[in-house]
N, C-alpha and C positions, 0 to 999 in steps of 0.2 A: 572302627566304624567309618562309614562313608556317608556322603550326603544322601545317597539313595535309600539309606536306612531310615531317614527322616521324611522322605517324600510321602505325601498323602496318597492313599490308594483311592482313586476315583474311577468309577466305571465310565467308559467312553460313552458319550451321547451319540446315539445313532443318527446318521444324516438321513433326512427325509427329502428325497428329490421331489421337485414340483409335480411330476406325474403321479406320485403317490400321496400327495398332500390333499387334505380335505378342503382346503381353501382354493385349490387351483381349478380354473374353469378352462378346459381345453377347447380350442377352436382353431380353425384354419383361416389364416389371413389371406387377402387377395394375392399377395406375392408369395411364391414358394420359398421356403427356408430350409436350412440344413437339417433341422429337426422340428417336430411339431411345436407350435407356440400356444400359449394360453395366457390367461389373465390371473394375476394373484389377487384374490379377493379377501385377503387376511384383514386388511384395514379399510376404512372408508376411502373412496376415490379422491384423488388430489385434483385441484384445478389444473386444466391443461392450458398452457400459455404458448403462443407462438412468438417468434423473434420480435414482432412488432407490438408485443404486449396485448394482443387481442385475446379476449376470453373466448375459448372454444368449448366450454363446458367442463366436464370432468372426465378423468380416465383412471383406470387401474393400471398398475405396472404390468408390462408385457414380459413374459419369461419363456425360456425354452423348457421343454419337459425334463431335461437333465440338469437344470439349474437347481440350486438349493439355498436355504437361508437358515438362520437359527430359530425362526418362528414356525417352521414347518411342523404340522401335526399329521400323522398318518391317517388316511381314510380307512374305513373298515374293509373295503375291497382289496386293499393293497397287501394284506396278509402280514402286516407288521405286528 
């Protein structure tokens, strides 16, 4: 017997890229980028702070359409 005989069989979790996630809000920013950017709206926005500790409101994380995380959930239009 080898160690692989005792390894659990776990189905791989599919990766949901931002462009296919129901929490992603696609938008074009003022500056062009290598791939479309959007906002991750999975959780509440975080306070946005500048280097001088000035409060500038709140912001959602900016991501590229081909980014992904472990919290991604497919949207109905993505075909997953």
